[in-house]
C-alpha positions as a Markdown table, in Angstrom:
| # | Residue | x | y | z |
|---|---|---|---|---|
| 1 | Unk | 26.4 | -12.8 | 16.6 |
| 2 | Unk | 25.2 | -9.4 | 18.3 |
| 3 | Unk | 27.8 | -9.5 | 20.2 |
| 4 | Unk | 30.0 | -9.9 | 17.3 |
| 5 | Unk | 28.5 | -7.0 | 15.4 |
| 6 | Unk | 28.6 | -5.3 | 18.3 |
| 7 | Unk | 32.4 | -4.9 | 18.4 |
| 8 | Unk | 32.3 | -3.8 | 14.5 |
| 9 | Unk | 32.9 | -0.5 | 13.9 |
| 10 | Unk | 31.5 | -0.5 | 10.6 |
| 11 | Unk | 27.8 | -1.8 | 12.0 |
| 12 | Unk | 24.6 | 0.2 | 10.9 |
| 13 | Unk | 27.3 | 2.3 | 8.5 |
| 14 | Unk | 26.8 | 2.4 | 5.0 |
| 15 | Unk | 29.2 | 2.9 | 2.2 |
| 16 | Unk | 27.7 | 6.4 | 1.3 |
| 17 | Unk | 27.8 | 7.4 | 4.7 |
| 18 | Unk | 31.5 | 6.9 | 4.7 |
| 19 | Unk | 32.5 | 8.8 | 1.6 |
| 20 | Unk | 30.8 | 12.1 | 2.8 |
| 21 | Unk | 32.4 | 11.7 | 5.9 |
| 22 | Unk | 35.8 | 11.3 | 4.7 |
| 23 | Unk | 35.5 | 14.1 | 2.2 |
| 24 | Unk | 33.8 | 16.4 | 4.4 |
| 25 | Unk | 36.7 | 16.5 | 6.7 |
| 26 | Unk | 39.6 | 15.8 | 4.0 |
| 27 | Unk | 38.0 | 16.5 | 0.9 |
| 28 | Unk | 38.7 | 14.8 | -2.9 |
| 29 | Unk | 42.7 | 16.1 | -3.2 |
| 30 | Unk | 43.6 | 14.9 | 0.4 |
| 31 | Unk | 41.4 | 12.2 | 0.0 |
| 32 | Unk | 42.8 | 10.7 | -3.5 |
| 33 | Unk | 46.8 | 11.7 | -1.3 |
| 34 | Unk | 45.2 | 9.3 | 1.6 |
| 35 | Unk | 43.9 | 6.7 | -1.1 |
| 36 | Unk | 45.2 | 6.0 | -4.4 |
| 37 | Unk | 42.4 | 5.2 | -6.4 |
| 38 | Unk | 40.9 | 7.5 | -9.7 |
| 39 | Unk | 37.1 | 8.1 | -8.3 |
| 40 | Unk | 39.2 | 10.4 | -6.0 |
| 41 | Unk | 41.2 | 12.3 | -8.6 |
| 42 | Unk | 39.0 | 11.9 | -11.6 |
| 43 | Unk | 36.4 | 14.7 | -11.4 |
| 44 | Unk | 35.4 | 12.7 | -7.9 |
| 45 | Unk | 31.6 | 12.4 | -7.2 |
| 46 | Unk | 30.0 | 10.3 | -4.3 |
| 47 | Unk | 27.9 | 8.7 | -6.6 |
| 48 | Unk | 30.4 | 7.8 | -9.1 |
| 49 | Unk | 33.0 | 6.8 | -6.2 |
| 50 | Unk | 29.7 | 4.6 | -4.5 |
| 51 | Unk | 29.7 | 2.7 | -8.1 |
| 52 | Unk | 33.7 | 2.1 | -8.1 |
| 53 | Unk | 33.5 | 0.8 | -4.4 |
| 54 | Unk | 30.8 | -1.1 | -4.5 |
| 55 | Unk | 32.2 | -3.4 | -7.0 |
| 56 | Unk | 35.8 | -3.2 | -6.0 |
| 57 | Unk | 36.8 | -5.0 | -2.9 |
| 58 | Unk | 40.4 | -3.9 | -2.3 |
| 59 | Unk | 39.2 | -0.3 | -2.4 |
| 60 | Unk | 36.3 | -0.3 | 0.2 |
| 61 | Unk | 38.7 | -1.8 | 2.8 |
| 62 | Unk | 40.7 | 0.9 | 2.1 |
| 63 | Unk | 37.8 | 3.6 | 2.6 |
| 64 | Unk | 36.9 | 1.8 | 4.9 |
| 65 | Unk | 40.0 | 1.7 | 7.1 |
| 66 | Unk | 40.2 | 5.2 | 6.8 |
| 67 | Unk | 36.8 | 6.1 | 8.1 |
| 68 | Unk | 37.9 | 4.1 | 11.2 |
| 69 | Unk | 41.4 | 5.3 | 11.3 |
| 70 | Unk | 39.4 | 9.0 | 11.4 |
| 71 | Unk | 36.6 | 8.7 | 13.3 |
| 72 | Unk | 37.1 | 6.0 | 15.6 |
| 73 | Unk | 37.7 | 6.9 | 19.4 |
| 74 | Unk | 41.1 | 5.6 | 20.3 |
| 75 | Unk | 41.7 | 4.0 | 23.4 |
| 76 | Unk | 44.0 | 6.1 | 25.1 |
| 77 | Unk | 42.5 | 9.7 | 24.2 |
| 78 | Unk | 40.5 | 12.2 | 25.8 |
| 79 | Unk | 36.7 | 12.8 | 24.5 |
């Protein structure tokens, strides 16, 4: 099981960390453009986004995928 988790880029990363880092990187407007969900569009906050994402698996998956795409090192790129 440890080996499986070592390959999981989301292992040990909280949903709050994911949302905060994405907002810092993109801002709410661009985040809403990239992921079309109302919690990023209408009066957005980390707290309201976390509440929605914890109850909505499809939206959480999209947010996690954007986080991985944005912050995971890609093969072939220089660090």
